[in-house]
N, C-alpha and C positions, 0 to 999 in steps of 0.2 A: 777585415783586418789586413793591414799592410805588413808584409813580412820582410825583415831585414836579414834573416839568417837562413832561410829556406826558400826553395823554388818549387813551384808546382806546375807540371805539364800534363795535359790530358790528351789522350788519343782514343777516341771512341769510349769504351767502357773502362779503360785502364788509365789510372792516374799515377804519375811518377813524382815522388817527393824527394827532393835532393837537398841534403844539408849543405849549406853553402858558406862555409867559413874557411876557405882554403889556406889563408895565412896562419890559421890556428889548427891546421889539419882537421878541421871540422869538429873541434872539441865541443862538448856539450857544456853550455852554461845555462843559467836559470832562464834567460830570455829565450834561448833556443828550445828548451823543454816546453815553455809556455806556447811558443809558436807551433811546435809539433803537435801539442795537445789540441790546439784550435784547428789546425789543418786536418788532423785525423777525424775530429768530431764533425767538421764541416763535410768532409768527403763521405763519412758514413751516412750522413743525413741526405746525401745526394743519391737519388735512386738510379741515376745514370752511371755512377761509379760502382763497379762490381769487383775490381781487383786493384790493389795499391802496391806499387813497387817502391821500396825505400832504399836510397843509396846516398853516397857522399860525392861531393864535387872533386874534380881533379883525378889524378891517377895514383896518388899516394895513400889516401886514407878514406875509409868509410867514416869512422869516427875514432880519433886517436885517444879518446879518453874524456874525462871531465876537465873542466877549466879549473885547475888546482888553485889559481890565484884567488878565486872567489871564496874558497873555504879554508884556506891555510891557517887562518887565525880564529876559526870558529870554536865556541865552547861546546861542552858535552850536549847541552840542550839544543844548541843551534845545529850541531851535526845530526842529531836524531831527527830534528825537524826537516832538515835538508833531504834525508833519505825518505822520510814518510811522505813529504810533498811530492818528491820526484816519482816515487812508486805510484802514488795515487793519480797524479796528473798524466803520466806518460807510460811507464813500463807496465803496470797492471792494466791500465786503460787500453793500451795497445794490444795486449795479450787477449783481452776479452772483446775486442772489436768484432762486430758481426761481419765486416767486409774482410776478405782474405788479404793479408799483408805478406809480401815476399821481401826478405832482406837481400839486396844485391850488394855483397861485400866486395868492394873494389880496391881494397888496400888494408891498411892497419885497422883492426877492430879491437881496441884495447880498453880495459876498464869499463867505463860506462858505455863505450861503443859496442863492446861485445855483449854487454847486458841489454843494450837496445836491440841488437840483432837477435838475441835469444828470446826477446819478447815478441818478435814477429812470429808468424805461424810456421814458416820454415825459411831456410837460408840457402842461397847460392853464392859461391865465392869465386873470384878470379884467382888464377893460379899463382899470382904474386902476393896474395893476401897473407897477413900474419895476425894471429889472434892470441889473446891472453888476458889475464886478470892480475895486473901488477900491483894491486893496492897495498899488499903487505909490505912492499918495499918502501912505502910512504908512511908506514906505521898505522894503517887503517885497513879495513876489510871491504870487500865489495858491498855496496849499500843500496844498489838498485836492483836487487833480486838475484845477483850473481851466485850467491851461496846456495840458492834454492833451485834455480833453473839449470845451472850447469850439471849438477848431479842427475837431474831428471833426464838430461839429454845424453850424457856420456858415462854415467855411473859414478858412484861415490868415490872409488879409488882414484880414478883419473881426475875427477874434479878436485879432490884433496891435493893431489900432486900439482896440478896447474895453479891452484890458489897458493899453496905453501911455497912453491919455488918462484912464483911471480914471473915465470918465464913465458915466452911466446912459442906458439906452435905454428908450423907451416900450414898452408891450405891443404896440402896432401894429407897431413896428419889429422887435420880437422875433419876431412872427408872420411878417413879411415875409422875414426872413433865415433862417427855419426853426428858430429857437431854441425856439419853442413850436408845438404842433400846432393849437391852437384858441384863440379869444378868446371870452369871454362877459361879460355884465354880472356884477358881483360877486355880486348877489343870486341869480344862477342858476348860479354856479360849481360848487358841490358837486352840485347836481342834474344838471348836464351831465356831470360826471365819473362820477356813478352810472349815467347812461344809457350811457356807454361801457363801464363795468364790466358792465352787463347783457348787452351784446353779447359781451364776452369770456367770460362765464359760460356761453354756449351752446356753447362749444368745449371741446376736450379739455385739461384741466390738464396731463396728462402730455406731450402734444405741445407745448403752450405753453412748458413748462419746457425742453424740448429746443430749441425755436426760439430762446429767449433765449440759451441756451448757444452755439448756432451763430452767431447775429448778433454776439455779443460777441467770438467768436473772431477775427473779421475785424479787430478793433481791438486785438488782443493781440499784442505783439511776440513773434516766434518761433513763433507758432501759425499753421498753415495752415487758414484758415477753411473752405475747400472740403473738406478731409479731416474736419474736425469736423462739417460738415454731413452728409457721407456716413455717418459713424458714428452721428450723432444720428438721421438718417433710418432707419437700420437698427434702432436701439434701439426706435423707435416700433412696429415690427412685433411686438415681444415684449410689448406692453402689452395690458391688457384694454380700454383705451380704443380701441385700433386695431380690435380685434375687434368692439367695440360700434359704432364709427363706420361701419365698412364694412358690417356686418350691417344696421344701421339704414338705410343708404343703399340697399342692395339690396332691403330690405323696404319702402322708401318710408315710413319712420316717423321720428320725432324721436329722436335719440340721447340716451341717459341716461349721461353720462360719470361715472366714479368717481374719475378722477385717478390710476389705477394701470395 
């Protein structure tokens, strides 16, 4: 697939996906969502890709929101369909991806942009970043999982305030409330994310994929996270990575994981 709105760069086992709509502050439209879905699906199927970093082009925005012009005249049914398709194609899909995804928030992450960052497995922000869910100022609510994931990350009260006021918070405040894991100068953002990726690469991809599944289970309605953890723990015993990891430990050498 030829991409018009995103760029993909690979360096060893790390892939960097860059949303590349700088004249629109990298705003999400339907085409970009479809391209991101295809890119993440393709990267997950590539055994050589073990960590993905997601960022935006330029120095102003990660993703400044959804492309409002696309849905300004939608009906009730069309609006519901937009949210359902977006969640299935990208936001829920990304959250469940077996390959770790780090959001490198390099500027504004608003509306759908913050929802996209929250769908990643964790977040790192440059110190100039601004985050918020301004949807109620447009007469709508966050529709790509924002009302669900934001309370999970920062608590119900803070999430309610952010959503109701439609305001932006600074990178420092986002770090303070646990919305992002780390802050860096913008010039060091990608290098810092790559340093985390290098730490992840030392570990078993098979085990990491099971860990992602188990952690997500705790936030999935109707799923017993403890039961998922037990099953995922057991599955690890049937992998080559488990055999390699335990053998390397006993032999006092560095493990060479294959991801199977």
